[in-house]
N, CA, C and O atoms as a Maestro MAE file, in Angstrom:
{
 s_m_m2io_version
 :::
 2.0.0
}

f_m_ct {
 s_m_title
 :::
 protein
 m_atom[356] {
  # First column is atom index #
  i_m_mmod_type
  r_m_x_coord
  r_m_y_coord
  r_m_z_coord
  i_m_residue_number
  s_m_chain_name
  s_m_pdb_residue_name
  s_m_pdb_atom_name
  i_m_atomic_number
  :::
  1 25 40.350 -2.690 17.821 1 A "MET " " N  " 7
  2 3 41.444 -3.813 19.011 1 A "MET " " CA " 6
  3 2 41.319 -3.466 20.616 1 A "MET " " C  " 6
  4 15 41.584 -2.362 21.091 1 A "MET " " O  " 8
  5 25 40.968 -4.356 21.199 2 A "GLU " " N  " 7
  6 3 40.903 -4.348 22.556 2 A "GLU " " CA " 6
  7 2 41.661 -4.295 23.237 2 A "GLU " " C  " 6
  8 15 42.181 -5.398 23.407 2 A "GLU " " O  " 8
  9 25 42.352 -3.021 24.180 3 A "LEU " " N  " 7
  10 3 43.470 -3.215 25.233 3 A "LEU " " CA " 6
  11 2 43.410 -4.103 26.846 3 A "LEU " " C  " 6
  12 15 42.368 -4.274 27.479 3 A "LEU " " O  " 8
  13 25 44.378 -4.440 27.152 4 A "ASP " " N  " 7
  14 3 44.209 -4.337 28.426 4 A "ASP " " CA " 6
  15 2 44.125 -3.683 29.606 4 A "ASP " " C  " 6
  16 15 43.289 -2.790 29.742 4 A "ASP " " O  " 8
  17 25 45.020 -4.054 30.672 5 A "ASN " " N  " 7
  18 3 45.073 -2.745 32.115 5 A "ASN " " CA " 6
  19 2 44.454 -1.637 31.712 5 A "ASN " " C  " 6
  20 15 44.966 -0.800 32.455 5 A "ASN " " O  " 8
  21 25 43.699 -1.069 31.037 6 A "ILE " " N  " 7
  22 3 42.505 0.554 31.451 6 A "ILE " " CA " 6
  23 2 42.393 0.051 32.423 6 A "ILE " " C  " 6
  24 15 42.036 -1.018 32.920 6 A "ILE " " O  " 8
  25 25 43.006 1.622 32.828 7 A "ILE " " N  " 7
  26 3 43.033 2.731 33.890 7 A "ILE " " CA " 6
  27 2 42.208 4.595 33.763 7 A "ILE " " C  " 6
  28 15 42.737 5.650 33.413 7 A "ILE " " O  " 8
  29 25 41.070 4.363 34.124 8 A "THR " " N  " 7
  30 3 40.527 5.806 33.929 8 A "THR " " CA " 6
  31 2 40.857 7.004 35.036 8 A "THR " " C  " 6
  32 15 40.091 6.945 35.998 8 A "THR " " O  " 8
  33 25 41.474 7.682 35.079 9 A "LEU " " N  " 7
  34 3 42.577 9.356 36.005 9 A "LEU " " CA " 6
  35 2 41.768 10.092 36.181 9 A "LEU " " C  " 6
  36 15 40.763 9.874 35.505 9 A "LEU " " O  " 8
  37 25 41.703 11.381 37.165 10 A "GLN " " N  " 7
  38 3 40.884 12.036 36.392 10 A "GLN " " CA " 6
  39 2 42.214 13.113 36.714 10 A "GLN " " C  " 6
  40 15 43.006 13.022 37.652 10 A "GLN " " O  " 8
  41 25 42.183 14.382 35.386 11 A "ASP " " N  " 7
  42 3 43.308 14.985 35.103 11 A "ASP " " CA " 6
  43 2 42.300 16.358 36.582 11 A "ASP " " C  " 6
  44 15 41.355 16.516 37.356 11 A "ASP " " O  " 8
  45 25 43.589 16.948 35.961 12 A "GLU " " N  " 7
  46 3 43.786 19.005 37.154 12 A "GLU " " CA " 6
  47 2 41.805 19.336 37.130 12 A "GLU " " C  " 6
  48 15 40.992 19.624 38.007 12 A "GLU " " O  " 8
  49 25 41.748 19.183 36.178 13 A "ASN " " N  " 7
  50 3 39.922 19.833 35.909 13 A "ASN " " CA " 6
  51 2 39.219 18.115 35.842 13 A "ASN " " C  " 6
  52 15 38.805 17.896 34.704 13 A "ASN " " O  " 8
  53 25 39.065 17.210 36.562 14 A "GLY " " N  " 7
  54 3 38.571 16.193 36.614 14 A "GLY " " CA " 6
  55 2 38.083 16.018 36.576 14 A "GLY " " C  " 6
  56 15 37.330 15.564 37.437 14 A "GLY " " O  " 8
  57 25 37.847 16.318 34.650 15 A "GLU " " N  " 7
  58 3 38.340 15.045 33.804 15 A "GLU " " CA " 6
  59 2 38.749 14.095 33.899 15 A "GLU " " C  " 6
  60 15 39.793 14.063 34.551 15 A "GLU " " O  " 8
  61 25 38.130 12.503 33.238 16 A "ASP " " N  " 7
  62 3 38.635 10.843 33.135 16 A "ASP " " CA " 6
  63 2 38.967 11.133 31.916 16 A "ASP " " C  " 6
  64 15 38.299 11.704 31.053 16 A "ASP " " O  " 8
  65 25 40.245 10.633 31.865 17 A "VAL " " N  " 7
  66 3 41.138 10.248 30.397 17 A "VAL " " CA " 6
  67 2 41.654 8.684 31.281 17 A "VAL " " C  " 6
  68 15 41.565 8.233 32.423 17 A "VAL " " O  " 8
  69 25 42.209 8.260 29.969 18 A "ARG " " N  " 7
  70 3 42.286 6.281 29.922 18 A "ARG " " CA " 6
  71 2 44.014 6.273 30.062 18 A "ARG " " C  " 6
  72 15 45.018 6.962 30.242 18 A "ARG " " O  " 8
  73 25 43.506 4.974 29.834 19 A "PHE " " N  " 7
  74 3 45.199 4.496 29.864 19 A "PHE " " CA " 6
  75 2 45.336 3.581 29.861 19 A "PHE " " C  " 6
  76 15 44.809 2.955 30.780 19 A "PHE " " O  " 8
  77 25 46.097 2.863 28.890 20 A "GLU " " N  " 7
  78 3 47.122 1.376 29.057 20 A "GLU " " CA " 6
  79 2 48.161 1.696 30.398 20 A "GLU " " C  " 6
  80 15 49.222 2.301 30.552 20 A "GLU " " O  " 8
  81 25 47.064 0.803 31.406 21 A "PHE " " N  " 7
  82 3 48.575 0.138 32.104 21 A "PHE " " CA " 6
  83 2 50.075 -0.437 31.662 21 A "PHE " " C  " 6
  84 15 50.081 -1.656 31.489 21 A "PHE " " O  " 8
  85 25 51.368 0.249 31.447 22 A "LEU " " N  " 7
  86 3 52.267 -0.310 30.627 22 A "LEU " " CA " 6
  87 2 52.573 -1.369 31.747 22 A "LEU " " C  " 6
  88 15 52.206 -2.540 31.849 22 A "LEU " " O  " 8
  89 25 53.408 -0.543 32.603 23 A "ASP " " N  " 7
  90 3 54.474 -0.804 34.374 23 A "ASP " " CA " 6
  91 2 54.577 -0.266 34.576 23 A "ASP " " C  " 6
  92 15 54.584 0.855 34.069 23 A "ASP " " O  " 8
  93 25 54.923 -1.057 36.496 24 A "LEU " " N  " 7
  94 3 55.463 -0.223 37.614 24 A "LEU " " CA " 6
  95 2 56.626 -0.414 37.633 24 A "LEU " " C  " 6
  96 15 57.313 -1.426 37.491 24 A "LEU " " O  " 8
  97 25 56.953 1.168 37.916 25 A "VAL " " N  " 7
  98 3 59.056 1.311 37.524 25 A "VAL " " CA " 6
  99 2 58.987 1.685 39.360 25 A "VAL " " C  " 6
  100 15 58.154 2.416 39.895 25 A "VAL " " O  " 8
  101 25 59.935 1.061 39.937 26 A "GLU " " N  " 7
  102 3 60.509 1.689 41.585 26 A "GLU " " CA " 6
  103 2 61.948 1.545 41.046 26 A "GLU " " C  " 6
  104 15 62.559 0.608 40.532 26 A "GLU " " O  " 8
  105 25 62.436 3.523 41.525 27 A "TYR " " N  " 7
  106 3 63.289 3.817 40.987 27 A "TYR " " CA " 6
  107 2 63.890 5.171 42.034 27 A "TYR " " C  " 6
  108 15 63.376 6.288 41.976 27 A "TYR " " O  " 8
  109 25 64.765 4.918 42.739 28 A "ALA " " N  " 7
  110 3 65.263 5.493 43.848 28 A "ALA " " CA " 6
  111 2 64.215 5.581 44.985 28 A "ALA " " C  " 6
  112 15 63.668 6.579 45.454 28 A "ALA " " O  " 8
  113 25 64.074 4.212 45.317 29 A "GLY " " N  " 7
  114 3 62.940 4.172 46.770 29 A "GLY " " CA " 6
  115 2 61.999 4.884 46.666 29 A "GLY " " C  " 6
  116 15 61.424 5.305 47.670 29 A "GLY " " O  " 8
  117 25 61.410 5.357 44.789 30 A "ASN " " N  " 7
  118 3 59.522 4.955 44.636 30 A "ASN " " CA " 6
  119 2 59.139 4.198 43.708 30 A "ASN " " C  " 6
  120 15 59.469 3.221 43.036 30 A "ASN " " O  " 8
  121 25 58.153 5.119 43.910 31 A "GLU " " N  " 7
  122 3 57.445 3.361 42.177 31 A "GLU " " CA " 6
  123 2 56.709 4.300 41.384 31 A "GLU " " C  " 6
  124 15 56.017 5.150 41.944 31 A "GLU " " O  " 8
  125 25 56.792 4.232 40.105 32 A "TYR " " N  " 7
  126 3 56.149 4.779 39.111 32 A "TYR " " CA " 6
  127 2 55.742 3.698 37.984 32 A "TYR " " C  " 6
  128 15 56.420 2.720 37.669 32 A "TYR " " O  " 8
  129 25 54.474 4.081 37.434 33 A "VAL " " N  " 7
  130 3 53.538 3.445 36.424 33 A "VAL " " CA " 6
  131 2 54.375 4.498 35.053 33 A "VAL " " C  " 6
  132 15 54.915 5.604 35.058 33 A "VAL " " O  " 8
  133 25 54.188 3.751 34.295 34 A "VAL " " N  " 7
  134 3 53.947 3.828 32.875 34 A "VAL " " CA " 6
  135 2 52.981 3.576 31.972 34 A "VAL " " C  " 6
  136 15 52.675 2.479 31.505 34 A "VAL " " O  " 8
  137 25 52.298 5.109 31.640 35 A "LEU " " N  " 7
  138 3 50.727 4.411 30.950 35 A "LEU " " CA " 6
  139 2 50.988 4.623 29.680 35 A "LEU " " C  " 6
  140 15 52.126 4.942 29.336 35 A "LEU " " O  " 8
  141 25 49.776 4.450 28.609 36 A "LEU " " N  " 7
  142 3 49.824 5.252 27.491 36 A "LEU " " CA " 6
  143 2 48.421 5.241 27.194 36 A "LEU " " C  " 6
  144 15 47.561 4.429 27.535 36 A "LEU " " O  " 8
  145 25 48.347 6.168 26.576 37 A "PRO " " N  " 7
  146 3 46.919 7.923 27.117 37 A "PRO " " CA " 6
  147 2 46.028 6.476 25.717 37 A "PRO " " C  " 6
  148 15 46.711 5.804 24.944 37 A "PRO " " O  " 8
  149 25 44.285 6.390 25.826 38 A "VAL " " N  " 7
  150 3 44.244 5.583 24.618 38 A "VAL " " CA " 6
  151 2 43.483 6.003 24.164 38 A "VAL " " C  " 6
  152 15 42.452 5.373 23.929 38 A "VAL " " O  " 8
  153 25 43.687 7.513 23.772 39 A "GLU " " N  " 7
  154 3 43.285 9.326 23.373 39 A "GLU " " CA " 6
  155 2 44.123 8.947 21.863 39 A "GLU " " C  " 6
  156 15 43.918 8.705 20.674 39 A "GLU " " O  " 8
  157 25 45.270 9.106 22.946 40 A "ASP " " N  " 7
  158 3 46.536 9.860 21.729 40 A "ASP " " CA " 6
  159 2 46.962 8.772 21.236 40 A "ASP " " C  " 6
  160 15 46.842 7.982 22.173 40 A "ASP " " O  " 8
  161 25 47.580 7.962 19.967 41 A "ASP " " N  " 7
  162 3 47.944 7.985 19.008 41 A "ASP " " CA " 6
  163 2 49.356 8.178 18.794 41 A "ASP " " C  " 6
  164 15 49.774 7.434 17.908 41 A "ASP " " O  " 8
  165 25 50.130 8.839 19.245 42 A "ASP " " N  " 7
  166 3 51.452 9.605 19.532 42 A "ASP " " CA " 6
  167 2 52.581 8.468 19.422 42 A "ASP " " C  " 6
  168 15 53.544 8.259 18.684 42 A "ASP " " O  " 8
  169 25 51.805 7.651 20.851 43 A "GLY " " N  " 7
  170 3 53.273 6.532 21.317 43 A "GLY " " CA " 6
  171 2 53.534 6.711 22.198 43 A "GLY " " C  " 6
  172 15 54.244 5.987 22.896 43 A "GLY " " O  " 8
  173 25 52.881 8.119 22.601 44 A "GLN " " N  " 7
  174 3 54.233 8.786 23.389 44 A "GLN " " CA " 6
  175 2 53.583 8.391 24.976 44 A "GLN " " C  " 6
  176 15 52.418 8.722 25.195 44 A "GLN " " O  " 8
  177 25 54.462 7.596 26.183 45 A "VAL " " N  " 7
  178 3 54.047 7.058 27.191 45 A "VAL " " CA " 6
  179 2 54.264 8.499 27.929 45 A "VAL " " C  " 6
  180 15 54.688 9.557 27.465 45 A "VAL " " O  " 8
  181 25 53.863 8.193 29.121 46 A "VAL " " N  " 7
  182 3 53.485 9.086 30.802 46 A "VAL " " CA " 6
  183 2 53.648 8.206 31.687 46 A "VAL " " C  " 6
  184 15 53.265 7.049 31.862 46 A "VAL " " O  " 8
  185 25 54.746 9.478 32.613 47 A "ILE " " N  " 7
  186 3 55.536 8.932 33.758 47 A "ILE " " CA " 6
  187 2 54.824 9.134 35.204 47 A "ILE " " C  " 6
  188 15 54.907 10.235 35.748 47 A "ILE " " O  " 8
  189 25 54.549 8.713 35.447 48 A "LEU " " N  " 7
  190 3 53.345 9.753 37.101 48 A "LEU " " CA " 6
  191 2 54.097 8.650 37.963 48 A "LEU " " C  " 6
  192 15 54.601 7.648 37.456 48 A "LEU " " O  " 8
  193 25 54.123 8.994 39.564 49 A "GLN " " N  " 7
  194 3 54.929 9.371 40.212 49 A "GLN " " CA " 6
  195 2 53.263 7.871 41.104 49 A "GLN " " C  " 6
  196 15 52.127 7.663 40.678 49 A "GLN " " O  " 8
  197 25 53.903 7.329 42.183 50 A "LEU " " N  " 7
  198 3 52.919 6.734 43.071 50 A "LEU " " CA " 6
  199 2 52.793 7.891 44.309 50 A "LEU " " C  " 6
  200 15 53.487 8.250 45.260 50 A "LEU " " O  " 8
  201 25 52.259 8.040 44.066 51 A "GLU " " N  " 7
  202 3 51.606 9.395 45.984 51 A "GLU " " CA " 6
  203 2 51.351 8.558 47.663 51 A "GLU " " C  " 6
  204 15 50.355 8.749 48.361 51 A "GLU " " O  " 8
  205 25 51.904 8.121 47.835 52 A "GLU " " N  " 7
  206 3 51.320 7.699 49.027 52 A "GLU " " CA " 6
  207 2 49.970 8.463 49.697 52 A "GLU " " C  " 6
  208 15 49.985 9.693 49.655 52 A "GLU " " O  " 8
  209 25 48.637 7.704 50.401 53 A "SER " " N  " 7
  210 3 47.203 7.841 50.225 53 A "SER " " CA " 6
  211 2 47.200 7.682 51.701 53 A "SER " " C  " 6
  212 15 47.719 6.727 52.279 53 A "SER " " O  " 8
  213 25 46.466 8.867 52.396 54 A "ASP " " N  " 7
  214 3 45.433 8.244 53.442 54 A "ASP " " CA " 6
  215 2 44.608 6.877 53.179 54 A "ASP " " C  " 6
  216 15 44.533 5.689 53.493 54 A "ASP " " O  " 8
  217 25 44.393 7.264 52.876 55 A "ASP " " N  " 7
  218 3 43.316 6.472 52.112 55 A "ASP " " CA " 6
  219 2 43.834 5.135 51.032 55 A "ASP " " C  " 6
  220 15 44.006 5.206 49.815 55 A "ASP " " O  " 8
  221 25 44.037 3.731 52.082 56 A "ASP " " N  " 7
  222 3 43.987 1.878 51.218 56 A "ASP " " CA " 6
  223 2 43.213 2.011 50.014 56 A "ASP " " C  " 6
  224 15 43.657 1.376 49.057 56 A "ASP " " O  " 8
  225 25 42.430 2.510 49.871 57 A "GLU " " N  " 7
  226 3 41.585 2.615 48.141 57 A "GLU " " CA " 6
  227 2 41.919 3.681 47.017 57 A "GLU " " C  " 6
  228 15 41.280 3.722 45.966 57 A "GLU " " O  " 8
  229 25 42.947 4.527 47.308 58 A "VAL " " N  " 7
  230 3 42.263 5.250 46.839 58 A "VAL " " CA " 6
  231 2 43.906 5.217 46.765 58 A "VAL " " C  " 6
  232 15 44.616 4.884 47.714 58 A "VAL " " O  " 8
  233 25 44.503 5.718 45.157 59 A "GLU " " N  " 7
  234 3 45.720 6.258 44.731 59 A "GLU " " CA " 6
  235 2 46.056 6.811 43.834 59 A "GLU " " C  " 6
  236 15 45.979 6.573 42.628 59 A "GLU " " O  " 8
  237 25 46.876 8.427 45.001 60 A "ASN " " N  " 7
  238 3 47.606 9.656 43.531 60 A "ASN " " CA " 6
  239 2 48.374 8.966 42.759 60 A "ASN " " C  " 6
  240 15 48.736 7.791 42.687 60 A "ASN " " O  " 8
  241 25 48.591 10.146 42.066 61 A "TYR " " N  " 7
  242 3 49.482 10.796 40.991 61 A "TYR " " CA " 6
  243 2 50.331 11.015 40.415 61 A "TYR " " C  " 6
  244 15 49.925 10.959 39.254 61 A "TYR " " O  " 8
  245 25 51.589 11.311 40.402 62 A "VAL " " N  " 7
  246 3 51.743 12.778 40.410 62 A "VAL " " CA " 6
  247 2 52.197 12.899 39.361 62 A "VAL " " C  " 6
  248 15 52.420 11.772 38.919 62 A "VAL " " O  " 8
  249 25 52.716 14.298 38.082 63 A "GLY " " N  " 7
  250 3 53.764 14.151 37.561 63 A "GLY " " CA " 6
  251 2 54.823 14.100 38.535 63 A "GLY " " C  " 6
  252 15 54.922 14.134 39.761 63 A "GLY " " O  " 8
  253 25 55.837 13.975 37.187 64 A "VAL " " N  " 7
  254 3 57.275 14.032 37.043 64 A "VAL " " CA " 6
  255 2 58.467 14.990 36.707 64 A "VAL " " C  " 6
  256 15 59.381 14.422 36.109 64 A "VAL " " O  " 8
  257 25 58.676 16.475 36.993 65 A "ASP " " N  " 7
  258 3 59.607 17.147 36.706 65 A "ASP " " CA " 6
  259 2 60.892 17.166 36.552 65 A "ASP " " C  " 6
  260 15 61.444 17.917 35.748 65 A "ASP " " O  " 8
  261 25 61.518 16.332 37.317 66 A "ASP " " N  " 7
  262 3 63.140 15.849 36.625 66 A "ASP " " CA " 6
  263 2 63.464 15.489 35.643 66 A "ASP " " C  " 6
  264 15 63.906 14.383 35.953 66 A "ASP " " O  " 8
  265 25 63.641 15.610 34.260 67 A "ASP " " N  " 7
  266 3 64.364 14.490 33.300 67 A "ASP " " CA " 6
  267 2 65.443 14.032 34.003 67 A "ASP " " C  " 6
  268 15 66.107 13.556 33.083 67 A "ASP " " O  " 8
  269 25 65.798 13.928 34.562 68 A "GLU " " N  " 7
  270 3 67.464 13.221 34.730 68 A "GLU " " CA " 6
  271 2 66.604 11.430 35.116 68 A "GLU " " C  " 6
  272 15 67.116 10.370 34.754 68 A "GLU " " O  " 8
  273 25 65.092 11.542 35.998 69 A "THR " " N  " 7
  274 3 64.252 10.783 37.064 69 A "THR " " CA " 6
  275 2 63.679 10.565 35.673 69 A "THR " " C  " 6
  276 15 64.649 9.986 35.182 69 A "THR " " O  " 8
  277 25 62.715 10.627 34.620 70 A "LEU " " N  " 7
  278 3 62.039 10.334 34.193 70 A "LEU " " CA " 6
  279 2 63.123 9.567 32.423 70 A "LEU " " C  " 6
  280 15 62.788 8.455 32.016 70 A "LEU " " O  " 8
  281 25 63.909 10.101 31.910 71 A "ASN " " N  " 7
  282 3 64.466 8.813 31.550 71 A "ASN " " CA " 6
  283 2 65.415 8.490 32.363 71 A "ASN " " C  " 6
  284 15 66.429 8.369 31.676 71 A "ASN " " O  " 8
  285 25 65.712 8.223 33.760 72 A "ALA " " N  " 7
  286 3 66.523 7.268 34.356 72 A "ALA " " CA " 6
  287 2 65.242 5.522 33.940 72 A "ALA " " C  " 6
  288 15 65.472 4.388 33.520 72 A "ALA " " O  " 8
  289 25 63.828 6.369 34.427 73 A "ILE " " N  " 7
  290 3 62.508 5.986 34.222 73 A "ILE " " CA " 6
  291 2 61.985 4.760 33.130 73 A "ILE " " C  " 6
  292 15 61.409 3.685 33.297 73 A "ILE " " O  " 8
  293 25 62.531 5.552 31.833 74 A "PHE " " N  " 7
  294 3 62.096 5.320 30.429 74 A "PHE " " CA " 6
  295 2 63.832 4.380 29.792 74 A "PHE " " C  " 6
  296 15 64.163 3.718 28.809 74 A "PHE " " O  " 8
  297 25 64.274 4.713 30.649 75 A "ALA " " N  " 7
  298 3 65.423 3.705 30.562 75 A "ALA " " CA " 6
  299 2 64.682 2.409 30.837 75 A "ALA " " C  " 6
  300 15 64.027 1.906 29.924 75 A "ALA " " O  " 8
  301 25 64.726 1.949 31.787 76 A "ILE " " N  " 7
  302 3 64.154 1.216 32.704 76 A "ILE " " CA " 6
  303 2 63.489 -0.217 31.876 76 A "ILE " " C  " 6
  304 15 63.641 -1.430 31.735 76 A "ILE " " O  " 8
  305 25 62.541 1.105 31.418 77 A "PHE " " N  " 7
  306 3 61.362 0.184 31.352 77 A "PHE " " CA " 6
  307 2 61.474 -0.186 29.532 77 A "PHE " " C  " 6
  308 15 60.887 -1.108 28.967 77 A "PHE " " O  " 8
  309 25 62.272 0.691 28.977 78 A "LYS " " N  " 7
  310 3 62.657 0.440 27.079 78 A "LYS " " CA " 6
  311 2 63.573 -1.373 27.145 78 A "LYS " " C  " 6
  312 15 63.583 -2.168 26.205 78 A "LYS " " O  " 8
  313 25 64.007 -1.517 28.043 79 A "GLU " " N  " 7
  314 3 64.929 -1.680 28.438 79 A "GLU " " CA " 6
  315 2 64.350 -3.241 28.846 79 A "GLU " " C  " 6
  316 15 64.920 -4.142 28.230 79 A "GLU " " O  " 8
  317 25 63.352 -3.646 29.753 80 A "LYS " " N  " 7
  318 3 62.573 -4.620 30.298 80 A "LYS " " CA " 6
  319 2 61.436 -5.002 29.430 80 A "LYS " " C  " 6
  320 15 60.717 -5.999 29.485 80 A "LYS " " O  " 8
  321 25 61.421 -3.307 28.062 81 A "PHE " " N  " 7
  322 3 60.478 -4.763 26.701 81 A "PHE " " CA " 6
  323 2 60.432 -4.374 25.764 81 A "PHE " " C  " 6
  324 15 59.450 -4.077 25.085 81 A "PHE " " O  " 8
  325 25 62.113 -4.264 25.436 82 A "LYS " " N  " 7
  326 3 62.349 -4.310 23.943 82 A "LYS " " CA " 6
  327 2 62.908 -5.219 23.270 82 A "LYS " " C  " 6
  328 15 63.998 -5.258 22.699 82 A "LYS " " O  " 8
  329 25 61.665 -6.318 23.431 83 A "ASP " " N  " 7
  330 3 61.489 -7.312 22.502 83 A "ASP " " CA " 6
  331 2 60.243 -7.163 22.937 83 A "ASP " " C  " 6
  332 15 60.013 -8.346 23.191 83 A "ASP " " O  " 8
  333 25 58.882 -6.382 23.323 84 A "GLU " " N  " 7
  334 3 57.620 -6.096 23.368 84 A "GLU " " CA " 6
  335 2 57.827 -5.508 22.276 84 A "GLU " " C  " 6
  336 15 57.853 -6.150 21.226 84 A "GLU " " O  " 8
  337 25 58.071 -3.763 22.325 85 A "PHE " " N  " 7
  338 3 57.521 -2.653 21.628 85 A "PHE " " CA " 6
  339 2 58.750 -2.116 20.572 85 A "PHE " " C  " 6
  340 15 59.843 -2.681 20.541 85 A "PHE " " O  " 8
  341 25 58.448 -1.053 19.790 86 A "LYS " " N  " 7
  342 3 59.584 -0.699 19.404 86 A "LYS " " CA " 6
  343 2 59.464 0.648 19.454 86 A "LYS " " C  " 6
  344 15 58.466 1.064 18.866 86 A "LYS " " O  " 8
  345 25 60.200 1.528 19.999 87 A "PHE " " N  " 7
  346 3 61.264 2.110 20.449 87 A "PHE " " CA " 6
  347 2 62.103 3.070 18.909 87 A "PHE " " C  " 6
  348 15 63.062 2.883 18.161 87 A "PHE " " O  " 8
  349 25 60.632 4.483 19.167 88 A "GLU " " N  " 7
  350 3 61.837 5.054 18.477 88 A "GLU " " CA " 6
  351 2 62.761 6.316 19.397 88 A "GLU " " C  " 6
  352 15 62.428 6.881 20.439 88 A "GLU " " O  " 8
  353 25 64.213 6.515 18.439 89 A "ASP " " N  " 7
  354 3 64.464 7.830 19.053 89 A "ASP " " CA " 6
  355 2 64.435 8.808 19.495 89 A "ASP " " C  " 6
  356 15 65.482 9.372 19.817 89 A "ASP " " O  " 8
  :::
 }
 m_bond[355] {
  # First column is bond index #
  i_m_from
  i_m_to
  i_m_order
  :::
  1 1 2 1
  2 2 3 1
  3 3 4 2
  4 3 5 1
  5 5 6 1
  6 6 7 1
  7 7 8 2
  8 7 9 1
  9 9 10 1
  10 10 11 1
  11 11 12 2
  12 11 13 1
  13 13 14 1
  14 14 15 1
  15 15 16 2
  16 15 17 1
  17 17 18 1
  18 18 19 1
  19 19 20 2
  20 19 21 1
  21 21 22 1
  22 22 23 1
  23 23 24 2
  24 23 25 1
  25 25 26 1
  26 26 27 1
  27 27 28 2
  28 27 29 1
  29 29 30 1
  30 30 31 1
  31 31 32 2
  32 31 33 1
  33 33 34 1
  34 34 35 1
  35 35 36 2
  36 35 37 1
  37 37 38 1
  38 38 39 1
  39 39 40 2
  40 39 41 1
  41 41 42 1
  42 42 43 1
  43 43 44 2
  44 43 45 1
  45 45 46 1
  46 46 47 1
  47 47 48 2
  48 47 49 1
  49 49 50 1
  50 50 51 1
  51 51 52 2
  52 51 53 1
  53 53 54 1
  54 54 55 1
  55 55 56 2
  56 55 57 1
  57 57 58 1
  58 58 59 1
  59 59 60 2
  60 59 61 1
  61 61 62 1
  62 62 63 1
  63 63 64 2
  64 63 65 1
  65 65 66 1
  66 66 67 1
  67 67 68 2
  68 67 69 1
  69 69 70 1
  70 70 71 1
  71 71 72 2
  72 71 73 1
  73 73 74 1
  74 74 75 1
  75 75 76 2
  76 75 77 1
  77 77 78 1
  78 78 79 1
  79 79 80 2
  80 79 81 1
  81 81 82 1
  82 82 83 1
  83 83 84 2
  84 83 85 1
  85 85 86 1
  86 86 87 1
  87 87 88 2
  88 87 89 1
  89 89 90 1
  90 90 91 1
  91 91 92 2
  92 91 93 1
  93 93 94 1
  94 94 95 1
  95 95 96 2
  96 95 97 1
  97 97 98 1
  98 98 99 1
  99 99 100 2
  100 99 101 1
  101 101 102 1
  102 102 103 1
  103 103 104 2
  104 103 105 1
  105 105 106 1
  106 106 107 1
  107 107 108 2
  108 107 109 1
  109 109 110 1
  110 110 111 1
  111 111 112 2
  112 111 113 1
  113 113 114 1
  114 114 115 1
  115 115 116 2
  116 115 117 1
  117 117 118 1
  118 118 119 1
  119 119 120 2
  120 119 121 1
  121 121 122 1
  122 122 123 1
  123 123 124 2
  124 123 125 1
  125 125 126 1
  126 126 127 1
  127 127 128 2
  128 127 129 1
  129 129 130 1
  130 130 131 1
  131 131 132 2
  132 131 133 1
  133 133 134 1
  134 134 135 1
  135 135 136 2
  136 135 137 1
  137 137 138 1
  138 138 139 1
  139 139 140 2
  140 139 141 1
  141 141 142 1
  142 142 143 1
  143 143 144 2
  144 143 145 1
  145 145 146 1
  146 146 147 1
  147 147 148 2
  148 147 149 1
  149 149 150 1
  150 150 151 1
  151 151 152 2
  152 151 153 1
  153 153 154 1
  154 154 155 1
  155 155 156 2
  156 155 157 1
  157 157 158 1
  158 158 159 1
  159 159 160 2
  160 159 161 1
  161 161 162 1
  162 162 163 1
  163 163 164 2
  164 163 165 1
  165 165 166 1
  166 166 167 1
  167 167 168 2
  168 167 169 1
  169 169 170 1
  170 170 171 1
  171 171 172 2
  172 171 173 1
  173 173 174 1
  174 174 175 1
  175 175 176 2
  176 175 177 1
  177 177 178 1
  178 178 179 1
  179 179 180 2
  180 179 181 1
  181 181 182 1
  182 182 183 1
  183 183 184 2
  184 183 185 1
  185 185 186 1
  186 186 187 1
  187 187 188 2
  188 187 189 1
  189 189 190 1
  190 190 191 1
  191 191 192 2
  192 191 193 1
  193 193 194 1
  194 194 195 1
  195 195 196 2
  196 195 197 1
  197 197 198 1
  198 198 199 1
  199 199 200 2
  200 199 201 1
  201 201 202 1
  202 202 203 1
  203 203 204 2
  204 203 205 1
  205 205 206 1
  206 206 207 1
  207 207 208 2
  208 207 209 1
  209 209 210 1
  210 210 211 1
  211 211 212 2
  212 211 213 1
  213 213 214 1
  214 214 215 1
  215 215 216 2
  216 215 217 1
  217 217 218 1
  218 218 219 1
  219 219 220 2
  220 219 221 1
  221 221 222 1
  222 222 223 1
  223 223 224 2
  224 223 225 1
  225 225 226 1
  226 226 227 1
  227 227 228 2
  228 227 229 1
  229 229 230 1
  230 230 231 1
  231 231 232 2
  232 231 233 1
  233 233 234 1
  234 234 235 1
  235 235 236 2
  236 235 237 1
  237 237 238 1
  238 238 239 1
  239 239 240 2
  240 239 241 1
  241 241 242 1
  242 242 243 1
  243 243 244 2
  244 243 245 1
  245 245 246 1
  246 246 247 1
  247 247 248 2
  248 247 249 1
  249 249 250 1
  250 250 251 1
  251 251 252 2
  252 251 253 1
  253 253 254 1
  254 254 255 1
  255 255 256 2
  256 255 257 1
  257 257 258 1
  258 258 259 1
  259 259 260 2
  260 259 261 1
  261 261 262 1
  262 262 263 1
  263 263 264 2
  264 263 265 1
  265 265 266 1
  266 266 267 1
  267 267 268 2
  268 267 269 1
  269 269 270 1
  270 270 271 1
  271 271 272 2
  272 271 273 1
  273 273 274 1
  274 274 275 1
  275 275 276 2
  276 275 277 1
  277 277 278 1
  278 278 279 1
  279 279 280 2
  280 279 281 1
  281 281 282 1
  282 282 283 1
  283 283 284 2
  284 283 285 1
  285 285 286 1
  286 286 287 1
  287 287 288 2
  288 287 289 1
  289 289 290 1
  290 290 291 1
  291 291 292 2
  292 291 293 1
  293 293 294 1
  294 294 295 1
  295 295 296 2
  296 295 297 1
  297 297 298 1
  298 298 299 1
  299 299 300 2
  300 299 301 1
  301 301 302 1
  302 302 303 1
  303 303 304 2
  304 303 305 1
  305 305 306 1
  306 306 307 1
  307 307 308 2
  308 307 309 1
  309 309 310 1
  310 310 311 1
  311 311 312 2
  312 311 313 1
  313 313 314 1
  314 314 315 1
  315 315 316 2
  316 315 317 1
  317 317 318 1
  318 318 319 1
  319 319 320 2
  320 319 321 1
  321 321 322 1
  322 322 323 1
  323 323 324 2
  324 323 325 1
  325 325 326 1
  326 326 327 1
  327 327 328 2
  328 327 329 1
  329 329 330 1
  330 330 331 1
  331 331 332 2
  332 331 333 1
  333 333 334 1
  334 334 335 1
  335 335 336 2
  336 335 337 1
  337 337 338 1
  338 338 339 1
  339 339 340 2
  340 339 341 1
  341 341 342 1
  342 342 343 1
  343 343 344 2
  344 343 345 1
  345 345 346 1
  346 346 347 1
  347 347 348 2
  348 347 349 1
  349 349 350 1
  350 350 351 1
  351 351 352 2
  352 351 353 1
  353 353 354 1
  354 354 355 1
  355 355 356 2
  :::
 }
}
């Protein structure tokens, strides 16, 4: 199976990690990416906040620690893609 929209990010150890880009969600004045790890088969998405950078060619992403924010972004994502993905509760 060939995946579209593959991006590679570096983790905190400088290791490359591949993700499938699923969506960009705007919430509370910020932008968040919804990503699916390519190497994991558990189907859990990763949500990262897009952080502004001084370099226009580099995008920075940071983890989201606030459960309320994560749940709100995931709810928006689920609603937008309810006909394309099977979500488990």
